[in-house]
N, CA, C and O atoms as a printed pandas DataFrame, in Angstrom:
     atom_number atom_name residue_name chain_id  residue_number  x_coord  y_coord  z_coord
0              1         N          MET        A               1   62.242   21.033   24.634
1              2        CA          MET        A               1   62.191   21.029   26.514
2              3         C          MET        A               1   61.157   19.821   27.273
3              4         O          MET        A               1   61.356   19.146   28.283
4              5         N          ALA        A               2   59.735   19.881   26.128
5              6        CA          ALA        A               2   59.479   18.704   26.588
6              7         C          ALA        A               2   59.606   17.490   26.580
7              8         O          ALA        A               2   59.076   16.774   27.430
8              9         N          MET        A               3   60.108   17.186   25.913
9             10        CA          MET        A               3   60.746   15.847   25.716
10            11         C          MET        A               3   61.746   15.728   26.659
11            12         O          MET        A               3   61.685   14.613   27.177
12            13         N          GLN        A               4   62.661   16.420   27.111
13            14        CA          GLN        A               4   63.454   16.098   28.356
14            15         C          GLN        A               4   63.065   15.905   29.378
15            16         O          GLN        A               4   63.498   15.052   30.153
16            17         N          SER        A               5   61.766   17.008   29.660
17            18        CA          SER        A               5   60.771   16.585   31.148
18            19         C          SER        A               5   60.680   15.379   30.584
19            20         O          SER        A               5   61.793   14.897   30.793
20            21         N          GLY        A               6   60.014   14.544   29.966
21            22        CA          GLY        A               6   59.497   13.081   30.190
22            23         C          GLY        A               6   60.305   12.577   30.016
23            24         O          GLY        A               6   59.933   11.425   30.238
24            25         N          TYR        A               7   61.550   12.520   29.675
25            26        CA          TYR        A               7   62.640   11.550   30.016
26            27         C          TYR        A               7   62.766   11.428   31.962
27            28         O          TYR        A               7   62.845   10.384   32.610
28            29         N          VAL        A               8   62.750   12.750   32.458
29            30        CA          VAL        A               8   63.303   12.586   33.714
30            31         C          VAL        A               8   62.128   11.902   34.611
31            32         O          VAL        A               8   62.376   11.158   35.560
32            33         N          ILE        A               9   60.783   12.261   34.174
33            34        CA          ILE        A               9   59.606   11.823   34.740
34            35         C          ILE        A               9   59.882   10.231   34.452
35            36         O          ILE        A               9   60.135    9.618   35.488
36            37         N          GLN        A              10   59.885    9.545   33.421
37            38        CA          GLN        A              10   60.579    8.194   33.372
38            39         C          GLN        A              10   61.292    7.868   33.938
39            40         O          GLN        A              10   61.209    6.752   34.450
40            41         N          ASP        A              11   62.531    8.807   34.168
41            42        CA          ASP        A              11   63.229    8.125   35.395
42            43         C          ASP        A              11   63.364    8.365   36.435
43            44         O          ASP        A              11   64.241    7.857   37.133
44            45         N          LYS        A              12   62.566    9.171   36.809
45            46        CA          LYS        A              12   61.713    8.986   38.342
46            47         C          LYS        A              12   61.313    7.659   38.474
47            48         O          LYS        A              12   61.890    6.824   39.170
48            49         N          VAL        A              13   60.206    7.454   37.723
49            50        CA          VAL        A              13   59.591    6.190   37.705
50            51         C          VAL        A              13   60.395    5.045   37.813
51            52         O          VAL        A              13   60.404    4.288   38.784
52            53         N          ALA        A              14   61.013    4.944   36.878
53            54        CA          ALA        A              14   62.233    3.731   36.523
54            55         C          ALA        A              14   63.083    3.683   38.198
55            56         O          ALA        A              14   63.179    2.600   38.775
56            57         N          ARG        A              15   63.451    4.523   38.613
57            58        CA          ARG        A              15   64.063    4.726   39.920
58            59         C          ARG        A              15   62.876    4.121   40.949
59            60         O          ARG        A              15   63.269    3.119   41.546
60            61         N          LEU        A              16   61.672    4.482   41.233
61            62        CA          LEU        A              16   60.841    4.455   42.083
62            63         C          LEU        A              16   60.533    2.802   41.923
63            64         O          LEU        A              16   60.307    2.085   42.898
64            65         N          LEU        A              17   60.554    2.478   40.987
65            66        CA          LEU        A              17   59.926    1.088   40.486
66            67         C          LEU        A              17   61.083    0.411   40.822
67            68         O          LEU        A              17   60.780   -0.639   41.389
68            69         N          SER        A              18   62.393    0.570   40.707
69            70        CA          SER        A              18   63.647   -0.510   40.682
70            71         C          SER        A              18   63.580   -1.051   42.224
71            72         O          SER        A              18   63.114   -0.500   43.220
72            73         N          LYS        A              19   64.143   -2.189   42.085
73            74        CA          LYS        A              19   64.564   -2.859   43.614
74            75         C          LYS        A              19   65.900   -2.344   44.079
75            76         O          LYS        A              19   66.294   -2.495   45.235
76            77         N          GLN        A              20   66.460   -1.838   43.303
77            78        CA          GLN        A              20   67.862   -1.686   43.579
78            79         C          GLN        A              20   68.086   -1.124   45.219
79            80         O          GLN        A              20   68.928   -1.672   45.930
80            81         N          HIS        A              21   67.307   -0.067   45.691
81            82        CA          HIS        A              21   67.148    0.398   46.921
82            83         C          HIS        A              21   66.072   -0.144   47.787
83            84         O          HIS        A              21   65.147    0.565   48.181
84            85         N          GLY        A              22   66.242   -1.909   48.205
85            86        CA          GLY        A              22   65.375   -2.519   48.570
86            87         C          GLY        A              22   64.145   -2.925   48.055
87            88         O          GLY        A              22   64.247   -3.430   46.937
88            89         N          LYS        A              23   62.933   -2.864   48.541
89            90        CA          LYS        A              23   61.679   -3.112   47.936
90            91         C          LYS        A              23   61.103   -1.827   46.869
91            92         O          LYS        A              23   61.518   -0.707   47.167
92            93         N          PRO        A              24   60.669   -1.872   46.299
93            94        CA          PRO        A              24   60.219   -0.755   45.186
94            95         C          PRO        A              24   58.717   -0.623   45.982
95            96         O          PRO        A              24   57.905   -1.399   46.485
96            97         N          VAL        A              25   58.862    0.879   45.776
97            98        CA          VAL        A              25   58.315    2.204   46.145
98            99         C          VAL        A              25   56.778    1.803   45.625
99           100         O          VAL        A              25   55.699    1.636   46.193
100          101         N          LEU        A              26   57.327    1.727   44.010
101          102        CA          LEU        A              26   55.441    1.636   43.591
102          103         C          LEU        A              26   55.595    0.394   43.055
103          104         O          LEU        A              26   56.666   -0.004   42.594
104          105         N          LYS        A              27   54.476   -0.316   43.092
105          106        CA          LYS        A              27   53.676   -1.817   42.700
106          107         C          LYS        A              27   52.621   -1.091   41.445
107          108         O          LYS        A              27   51.451   -0.803   41.700
108          109         N          PRO        A              28   53.169   -0.890   40.255
109          110        CA          PRO        A              28   51.421   -0.616   39.452
110          111         C          PRO        A              28   50.996   -1.999   39.494
111          112         O          PRO        A              28   51.642   -3.021   39.723
112          113         N          ASN        A              29   49.457   -1.766   39.156
113          114        CA          ASN        A              29   48.576   -3.154   38.810
114          115         C          ASN        A              29   48.133   -2.544   37.515
115          116         O          ASN        A              29   47.078   -3.070   37.162
116          117         N          LYS        A              30   48.681   -1.345   36.419
117          118        CA          LYS        A              30   48.110   -1.465   35.279
118          119         C          LYS        A              30   49.304   -0.438   34.809
119          120         O          LYS        A              30   49.963    0.404   35.419
120          121         N          SER        A              31   49.279   -0.951   33.269
121          122        CA          SER        A              31   50.751    0.125   32.709
122          123         C          SER        A              31   50.594    1.501   32.901
123          124         O          SER        A              31   49.475    2.014   32.933
124          125         N          LEU        A              32   51.656    2.156   33.033
125          126        CA          LEU        A              32   52.005    3.090   33.239
126          127         C          LEU        A              32   52.180    4.185   32.185
127          128         O          LEU        A              32   53.183    4.861   31.953
128          129         N          ALA        A              33   50.886    4.210   31.556
129          130        CA          ALA        A              33   50.561    5.134   30.191
130          131         C          ALA        A              33   49.127    5.489   29.899
131          132         O          ALA        A              33   48.185    4.704   30.006
132          133         N          LEU        A              34   49.034    7.041   29.432
133          134        CA          LEU        A              34   47.718    7.086   29.633
134          135         C          LEU        A              34   47.048    6.864   28.697
135          136         O          LEU        A              34   47.465    6.880   27.538
136          137         N          LYS        A              35   45.652    6.566   29.115
137          138        CA          LYS        A              35   44.661    6.267   28.100
138          139         C          LYS        A              35   44.623    7.552   26.746
139          140         O          LYS        A              35   45.115    8.678   26.814
140          141         N          ASP        A              36   43.763    6.842   25.390
141          142        CA          ASP        A              36   43.801    7.595   24.421
142          143         C          ASP        A              36   42.697    8.177   24.506
143          144         O          ASP        A              36   42.327    8.381   23.350
144          145         N          GLU        A              37   41.770    8.660   25.402
145          146        CA          GLU        A              37   40.597    9.044   25.886
146          147         C          GLU        A              37   40.184    9.621   26.374
147          148         O          GLU        A              37   39.348    8.768   26.676
148          149         N          VAL        A              38   39.804   10.587   26.970
149          150        CA          VAL        A              38   39.063   11.432   27.794
150          151         C          VAL        A              38   38.124   11.426   28.054
151          152         O          VAL        A              38   37.359   11.654   27.116
152          153         N          ALA        A              39   37.420   11.163   29.526
153          154        CA          ALA        A              39   36.165   11.204   30.005
154          155         C          ALA        A              39   35.492   12.176   29.246
155          156         O          ALA        A              39   35.965   13.312   29.257
156          157         N          ASN        A              40   34.340   11.920   28.499
157          158        CA          ASN        A              40   33.530   12.906   28.717
158          159         C          ASN        A              40   32.444   13.316   29.018
159          160         O          ASN        A              40   31.305   12.983   28.690
160          161         N          ARG        A              41   33.037   14.426   29.976
161          162        CA          ARG        A              41   32.184   15.172   31.122
162          163         C          ARG        A              41   31.848   16.423   30.259
163          164         O          ARG        A              41   32.480   16.879   29.306
164          165         N          LYS        A              42   30.440   16.961   30.959
165          166        CA          LYS        A              42   30.146   18.217   30.496
166          167         C          LYS        A              42   30.106   19.271   31.493
167          168         O          LYS        A              42   29.782   19.056   32.661
168          169         N          PRO        A              43   30.419   20.354   31.061
169          170        CA          PRO        A              43   30.995   21.555   31.998
170          171         C          PRO        A              43   29.760   22.112   32.766
171          172         O          PRO        A              43   28.580   22.400   32.565
172          173         N          LYS        A              44   30.679   22.102   33.746
173          174        CA          LYS        A              44   29.451   22.529   35.128
174          175         C          LYS        A              44   28.285   23.885   34.756
175          176         O          LYS        A              44   28.656   24.980   34.333
176          177         N          LYS        A              45   27.047   23.561   34.988
177          178        CA          LYS        A              45   26.425   24.397   34.624
178          179         C          LYS        A              45   26.590   25.599   36.013
179          180         O          LYS        A              45   26.892   25.344   37.179
180          181         N          GLY        A              46   26.251   27.033   35.344
181          182        CA          GLY        A              46   25.792   27.846   36.362
182          183         C          GLY        A              46   24.285   27.876   37.630
183          184         O          GLY        A              46   23.520   26.917   37.736
184          185         N          GLU        A              47   24.192   28.766   38.198
185          186        CA          GLU        A              47   23.270   28.668   38.809
186          187         C          GLU        A              47   22.353   29.110   38.365
187          188         O          GLU        A              47   22.522   29.702   37.299
188          189         N          ALA        A              48   21.078   29.061   38.881
189          190        CA          ALA        A              48   19.443   28.939   37.872
190          191         C          ALA        A              48   19.700   30.379   38.348
191          192         O          ALA        A              48   20.413   30.794   39.261
192          193         N          SER        A              49   18.907   31.026   37.460
193          194        CA          SER        A              49   18.895   32.314   37.105
194          195         C          SER        A              49   17.309   32.661   37.048
195          196         O          SER        A              49   16.466   31.883   36.604
196          197         N          CYS        A              50   17.059   33.855   37.527
197          198        CA          CYS        A              50   15.385   34.646   36.837
198          199         C          CYS        A              50   14.515   33.595   38.123
199          200         O          CYS        A              50   13.289   33.530   38.036
200          201         N          VAL        A              51   15.266   32.786   39.318
201          202        CA          VAL        A              51   14.281   32.310   40.173
202          203         C          VAL        A              51   13.246   33.188   41.536
203          204         O          VAL        A              51   12.268   32.837   42.196
204          205         N          THR        A              52   14.273   34.735   41.469
205          206        CA          THR        A              52   13.408   35.407   42.517
206          207         C          THR        A              52   11.925   35.697   41.578
207          208         O          THR        A              52   10.787   35.509   42.008
208          209         N          GLU        A              53   12.270   36.175   40.262
209          210        CA          GLU        A              53   10.801   36.103   39.488
210          211         C          GLU        A              53   10.145   35.426   39.161
211          212         O          GLU        A              53    8.956   35.698   38.997
212          213         N          MET        A              54   10.610   34.382   38.958
213          214        CA          MET        A              54    9.541   33.191   39.120
214          215         C          MET        A              54    9.021   32.745   40.121
215          216         O          MET        A              54    8.092   31.981   39.858
216          217         N          ALA        A              55    9.244   32.909   41.321
217          218        CA          ALA        A              55    8.662   33.266   42.637
218          219         C          ALA        A              55    7.508   34.098   42.613
219          220         O          ALA        A              55    6.392   33.875   43.081
220          221         N          LEU        A              56    7.930   35.070   42.011
221          222        CA          LEU        A              56    6.795   35.912   42.263
222          223         C          LEU        A              56    5.566   35.900   41.489
223          224         O          LEU        A              56    4.507   36.447   41.799
224          225         N          VAL        A              57    5.867   35.091   40.254
225          226        CA          VAL        A              57    4.962   34.740   39.283
226          227         C          VAL        A              57    3.582   34.180   40.378
227          228         O          VAL        A              57    2.476   34.649   40.647
228          229         N          MET        A              58    4.347   32.941   40.798
229          230        CA          MET        A              58    3.986   31.750   41.071
230          231         C          MET        A              58    2.955   32.170   42.334
231          232         O          MET        A              58    1.888   31.628   42.622
232          233         N          ALA        A              59    3.600   33.288   42.981
233          234        CA          ALA        A              59    2.899   34.050   44.184
234          235         C          ALA        A              59    1.663   34.510   43.741
235          236         O          ALA        A              59    0.616   34.128   44.265
236          237         N          CYS        A              60    1.699   35.296   42.822
237          238        CA          CYS        A              60    0.857   35.991   42.149
238          239         C          CYS        A              60   -0.385   35.322   41.489
239          240         O          CYS        A              60   -1.537   35.756   41.496
240          241         N          TRP        A              61    0.080   34.180   40.920
241          242        CA          TRP        A              61   -0.377   33.204   40.512
242          243         C          TRP        A              61   -1.811   32.586   41.659
243          244         O          TRP        A              61   -3.018   32.396   41.506
244          245         N          LYS        A              62   -0.989   32.467   42.608
245          246        CA          LYS        A              62   -1.667   31.755   43.888
246          247         C          LYS        A              62   -2.725   32.996   44.352
247          248         O          LYS        A              62   -3.898   32.685   44.560
248          249         N          GLN        A              63   -2.357   34.210   44.490
249          250        CA          GLN        A              63   -3.485   35.633   45.182
250          251         C          GLN        A              63   -4.125   35.589   43.957
251          252         O          GLN        A              63   -4.814   36.593   43.776
252          253         N          ASN        A              64   -4.144   34.910   43.185
253          254        CA          ASN        A              64   -5.232   35.474   42.322
254          255         C          ASN        A              64   -6.022   34.060   41.167
255          256         O          ASN        A              64   -6.354   34.048   39.982
256          257         N          ASP        A              65   -6.058   32.982   42.332
257          258        CA          ASP        A              65   -6.504   31.837   41.279
258          259         C          ASP        A              65   -5.555   31.512   39.617
259          260         O          ASP        A              65   -5.714   31.317   38.412
260          261         N          PHE        A              66   -4.872   31.601   40.346
261          262        CA          PHE        A              66   -4.253   32.007   38.531
262          263         C          PHE        A              66   -5.004   32.166   37.407
263          264         O          PHE        A              66   -5.432   31.450   36.502
264          265         N          ASN        A              67   -5.050   33.638   37.815
265          266        CA          ASN        A              67   -5.580   34.559   36.607
266          267         C          ASN        A              67   -4.236   35.207   36.053
267          268         O          ASN        A              67   -3.430   35.903   36.669
268          269         N          THR        A              68   -4.198   34.623   34.183
269          270        CA          THR        A              68   -3.083   35.387   34.293
270          271         C          THR        A              68   -2.932   37.200   33.836
271          272         O          THR        A              68   -2.085   38.079   33.678
272          273         N          LYS        A              69   -4.298   36.975   33.783
273          274        CA          LYS        A              69   -4.562   38.429   33.575
274          275         C          LYS        A              69   -3.850   39.570   34.594
275          276         O          LYS        A              69   -3.111   40.533   34.386
276          277         N          LEU        A              70   -4.400   39.021   35.705
277          278        CA          LEU        A              70   -4.184   39.908   36.920
278          279         C          LEU        A              70   -2.827   39.940   37.129
279          280         O          LEU        A              70   -2.316   40.851   37.781
280          281         N          CYS        A              71   -2.122   38.953   36.598
281          282        CA          CYS        A              71   -0.562   38.862   36.933
282          283         C          CYS        A              71    0.508   39.444   35.458
283          284         O          CYS        A              71    1.680   39.165   35.205
284          285         N          SER        A              72    0.039   39.866   35.098
285          286        CA          SER        A              72    0.916   40.673   33.588
286          287         C          SER        A              72    2.230   41.530   34.021
287          288         O          SER        A              72    3.298   41.418   33.419
288          289         N          ASN        A              73    2.095   42.141   34.802
289          290        CA          ASN        A              73    3.151   42.721   35.478
290          291         C          ASN        A              73    4.403   41.959   35.657
291          292         O          ASN        A              73    5.400   41.907   34.937
292          293         N          GLU        A              74    4.058   41.229   37.072
293          294        CA          GLU        A              74    4.688   39.819   36.833
294          295         C          GLU        A              74    5.583   39.169   35.824
295          296         O          GLU        A              74    6.794   39.097   36.030
296          297         N          LEU        A              75    5.082   38.739   34.847
297          298        CA          LEU        A              75    5.010   37.608   33.821
298          299         C          LEU        A              75    5.997   38.681   33.098
299          300         O          LEU        A              75    7.177   38.422   32.860
300          301         N          THR        A              76    5.333   39.999   32.758
301          302        CA          THR        A              76    6.618   40.719   31.705
302          303         C          THR        A              76    7.861   41.169   32.467
303          304         O          THR        A              76    8.795   41.505   31.739
304          305         N          VAL        A              77    8.005   41.222   33.389
305          306        CA          VAL        A              77    9.314   41.092   34.490
306          307         C          VAL        A              77   10.071   40.052   33.926
307          308         O          VAL        A              77   11.030   40.153   33.160
308          309         N          PHE        A              78    9.507   38.972   34.413
309          310        CA          PHE        A              78    9.921   37.236   34.010
310          311         C          PHE        A              78   10.259   37.074   32.775
311          312         O          PHE        A              78   11.371   36.566   32.633
312          313         N          TYR        A              79    9.726   37.312   31.884
313          314        CA          TYR        A              79    9.861   37.152   30.689
314          315         C          TYR        A              79   10.914   38.209   29.743
315          316         O          TYR        A              79   11.320   38.085   28.588
316          317         N          SER        A              80   11.106   39.079   30.580
317          318        CA          SER        A              80   12.721   40.014   30.139
318          319         C          SER        A              80   13.779   39.683   31.504
319          320         O          SER        A              80   14.884   40.192   31.311
320          321         N          CYS        A              81   13.721   39.273   32.240
321          322        CA          CYS        A              81   14.858   38.770   32.784
322          323         C          CYS        A              81   15.353   37.388   32.456
323          324         O          CYS        A              81   16.442   37.017   32.893
324          325         N          ILE        A              82   14.585   36.587   31.685
325          326        CA          ILE        A              82   14.618   35.232   30.967
326          327         C          ILE        A              82   15.432   35.683   29.584
327          328         O          ILE        A              82   16.607   35.327   29.492
328          329         N          GLU        A              83   15.032   36.199   28.868
329          330        CA          GLU        A              83   15.924   37.074   27.551
330          331         C          GLU        A              83   17.091   37.784   27.754
331          332         O          GLU        A              83   18.010   37.982   26.959
332          333         N          LYS        A              84   16.957   38.161   28.943
333          334        CA          LYS        A              84   18.510   38.947   29.572
334          335         C          LYS        A              84   19.367   37.664   30.237
335          336         O          LYS        A              84   20.593   37.733   30.323
336          337         N          ALA        A              85   18.970   37.040   30.482
337          338        CA          ALA        A              85   19.934   35.992   30.593
338          339         C          ALA        A              85   19.974   34.919   29.928
339          340         O          ALA        A              85   20.665   34.097   30.530
340          341         N          GLN        A              86   19.527   34.487   28.882
341          342        CA          GLN        A              86   19.306   34.181   28.095
342          343         C          GLN        A              86   20.851   34.750   26.845
343          344         O          GLN        A              86   21.869   34.088   26.646
344          345         N          ALA        A              87   20.573   35.859   26.341
345          346        CA          ALA        A              87   21.192   36.792   25.946
346          347         C          ALA        A              87   23.136   36.650   26.295
347          348         O          ALA        A              87   24.132   36.550   25.578
348          349         N          GLU        A              88   22.831   36.727   28.059
349          350        CA          GLU        A              88   24.343   36.484   28.712
350          351         C          GLU        A              88   24.921   35.466   28.882
351          352         O          GLU        A              88   26.025   35.468   29.427
352          353         N          ALA        A              89   24.283   34.256   28.430
353          354        CA          ALA        A              89   24.582   32.586   28.323
354          355         C          ALA        A              89   24.695   32.069   26.692
355          356         O          ALA        A              89   25.001   30.920   26.376
356          357         N          ARG        A              90   24.337   33.326   25.590
357          358        CA          ARG        A              90   24.801   33.122   24.229
358          359         C          ARG        A              90   26.417   33.600   24.092
359          360         O          ARG        A              90   27.238   32.987   23.410
360          361         N          GLU        A              91   26.746   34.975   24.979
361          362        CA          GLU        A              91   27.669   35.371   24.557
362          363         C          GLU        A              91   28.479   34.884   25.768
363          364         O          GLU        A              91   29.654   35.245   25.821
364          365         N          ARG        A              92   28.166   34.390   26.389
365          366        CA          ARG        A              92   29.644   33.671   27.108
366          367         C          ARG        A              92   30.022   32.460   26.839
367          368         O          ARG        A              92   31.109   32.064   27.261
368          369         N          THR        A              93   29.278   31.724   26.162
369          370        CA          THR        A              93   29.567   30.544   25.217
370          371         C          THR        A              93   30.709   31.333   23.851
371          372         O          THR        A              93   31.772   30.800   23.534
372          373         N          LYS        A              94   30.369   32.202   23.426
373          374        CA          LYS        A              94   30.621   32.971   22.289
374          375         C          LYS        A              94   32.483   33.408   22.841
375          376         O          LYS        A              94   33.472   33.245   22.127
376          377         N          GLN        A              95   32.481   33.769   23.761
377          378        CA          GLN        A              95   33.827   34.092   24.859
378          379         C          GLN        A              95   34.342   32.698   25.107
379          380         O          GLN        A              95   35.567   32.623   25.194
380          381         N          GLN        A              96   33.613   31.501   25.247
381          382        CA          GLN        A              96   34.304   30.466   26.103
382          383         C          GLN        A              96   35.193   29.519   24.270
383          384         O          GLN        A              96   36.282   28.995   24.037
384          385         N          THR        A              97   34.118   29.743   23.572
385          386        CA          THR        A              97   34.705   29.177   22.427
386          387         C          THR        A              97   35.924   29.685   21.472
387          388         O          THR        A              97   36.718   29.067   20.762
388          389         N          LEU        A              98   35.726   31.169   21.771
389          390        CA          LEU        A              98   36.752   31.952   21.291
390          391         C          LEU        A              98   38.140   31.780   21.764
391          392         O          LEU        A              98   39.155   31.713   21.070
392          393         N          SER        A              99   38.006   31.704   23.380
393          394        CA          SER        A              99   39.392   31.884   23.686
394          395         C          SER        A              99   39.182   30.826   24.931
395          396         O          SER        A              99   39.566   31.291   26.004
396          397         N          GLN        A             100   38.686   29.592   24.988
397          398        CA          GLN        A             100   38.830   28.683   26.075
398          399         C          GLN        A             100   39.792   28.630   27.540
399          400         O          GLN        A             100   39.735   27.683   28.325
400          401         N          GLY        A             101   40.437   29.514   27.678
401          402        CA          GLY        A             101   41.440   29.904   28.592
402          403         C          GLY        A             101   42.684   28.905   28.898
403          404         O          GLY        A             101   43.278   28.726   29.961
404          405         N          GLY        A             102   42.932   28.182   27.349
405          406        CA          GLY        A             102   43.868   27.212   27.356
406          407         C          GLY        A             102   43.278   25.448   27.718
407          408         O          GLY        A             102   43.631   24.273   27.628
408          409         N          ARG        A             103   42.560   26.007   28.005
409          410        CA          ARG        A             103   41.610   24.391   28.349
410          411         C          ARG        A             103   41.239   23.561   26.939
411          412         O          ARG        A             103   40.891   24.338   26.050
412          413         N          LEU        A             104   41.239   22.440   26.625
413          414        CA          LEU        A             104   40.483   21.707   25.424
414          415         C          LEU        A             104   38.994   21.400   26.489
415          416         O          LEU        A             104   39.044   21.583   27.705
416          417         N          LEU        A             105   37.617   20.873   25.705
417          418        CA          LEU        A             105   37.223   19.939   25.508
418          419         C          LEU        A             105   37.104   18.746   25.411
419          420         O          LEU        A             105   37.699   18.279   24.440
420          421         N          PRO        A             106   36.410   17.831   26.211
421          422        CA          PRO        A             106   37.091   16.496   26.190
422          423         C          PRO        A             106   36.570   15.780   25.046
423          424         O          PRO        A             106   36.613   14.550   25.047
424          425         N          LYS        A             107   36.110   16.382   24.127
425          426        CA          LYS        A             107   35.882   15.853   22.968
426          427         C          LYS        A             107   37.292   15.988   22.081
427          428         O          LYS        A             107   38.008   15.070   21.679
428          429         N          GLN        A             108   37.499   17.761   21.864
429          430        CA          GLN        A             108   38.748   17.860   21.532
430          431         C          GLN        A             108   39.718   16.951   21.811
431          432         O          GLN        A             108   40.280   16.400   20.864
432          433         N          ALA        A             109   40.123   16.604   23.292
433          434        CA          ALA        A             109   41.337   16.400   23.825
434          435         C          ALA        A             109   41.238   14.945   23.739
435          436         O          ALA        A             109   42.268   14.298   23.927
436          437         N          THR        A             110   39.834   14.167   23.408
437          438        CA          THR        A             110   40.049   13.020   22.664
438          439         C          THR        A             110   40.310   12.349   21.312
439          440         O          THR        A             110   40.598   11.191   21.009
440          441         N          LYS        A             111   40.093   13.585   20.527
441          442        CA          LYS        A             111   40.771   14.245   19.128
442          443         C          LYS        A             111   41.635   13.476   18.882
443          444         O          LYS        A             111   41.880   12.434   18.274
444          445         N          LEU        A             112   42.382   14.819   19.979
445          446        CA          LEU        A             112   44.107   14.840   19.729
446          447         C          LEU        A             112   44.827   13.904   19.943
447          448         O          LEU        A             112   45.771   13.726   19.174
448          449         N          LEU        A             113   44.600   12.932   21.142
449          450        CA          LEU        A             113   44.672   11.708   21.647
450          451         C          LEU        A             113   44.393   10.877   20.560
451          452         O          LEU        A             113   45.372   10.170   20.322
452          453         N          LYS        A             114   43.798   10.748   20.077
453          454        CA          LYS        A             114   43.676    9.543   18.977
454          455         C          LYS        A             114   44.547    9.513   17.957
455          456         O          LYS        A             114   45.171    8.571   17.468
456          457         N          ARG        A             115   44.498   11.382   17.525
457          458        CA          ARG        A             115   45.496   11.504   16.942
458          459         C          ARG        A             115   46.952   10.476   16.722
459          460         O          ARG        A             115   47.584    9.702   16.003
460          461         N          TYR        A             116   46.856   11.127   17.847
461          462        CA          TYR        A             116   48.798   11.045   18.594
462          463         C          TYR        A             116   48.362    9.730   19.817
463          464         O          TYR        A             116   48.168    9.761   21.032
464          465         N          PRO        A             117   48.346    9.104   19.226
465          466        CA          PRO        A             117   48.425    7.726   20.945
466          467         C          PRO        A             117   49.786    7.536   21.385
467          468         O          PRO        A             117   50.886    7.900   20.968
468          469         N          ASN        A             118   49.296    6.734   22.529
469          470        CA          ASN        A             118   50.931    6.495   22.952
470          471         C          ASN        A             118   51.529    5.605   21.999
471          472         O          ASN        A             118   50.866    4.799   21.345
472          473         N          LEU        A             119   52.650    5.726   21.920
473          474        CA          LEU        A             119   53.365    4.608   21.248
474          475         C          LEU        A             119   53.984    3.150   21.977
475          476         O          LEU        A             119   54.558    2.310   21.286
């Protein structure tokens, strides 16, 4: 079925490029074939975590002339927030590697395209 749809697309492109109906509709300046590689882009990062806790720590430092002993409560809250965020990030990466939602990473796609190049 996939091969059949490829022929249908090639037929449509050939029809658009032909001069049979007057001027050609498309004038490609490059060959109409896919490259054997994909742009290596990193997935987008999520939003920053623990920003409010960090702001509270900095405000406490400013009030207490950067004395860490007086801001120990805010620091423990900030460090616990960081640990929680890192654990969630690790869990999220495990989930993504197990089931990527039908999407390939750029390295994986490039590897497959190089294994099966355009003919």
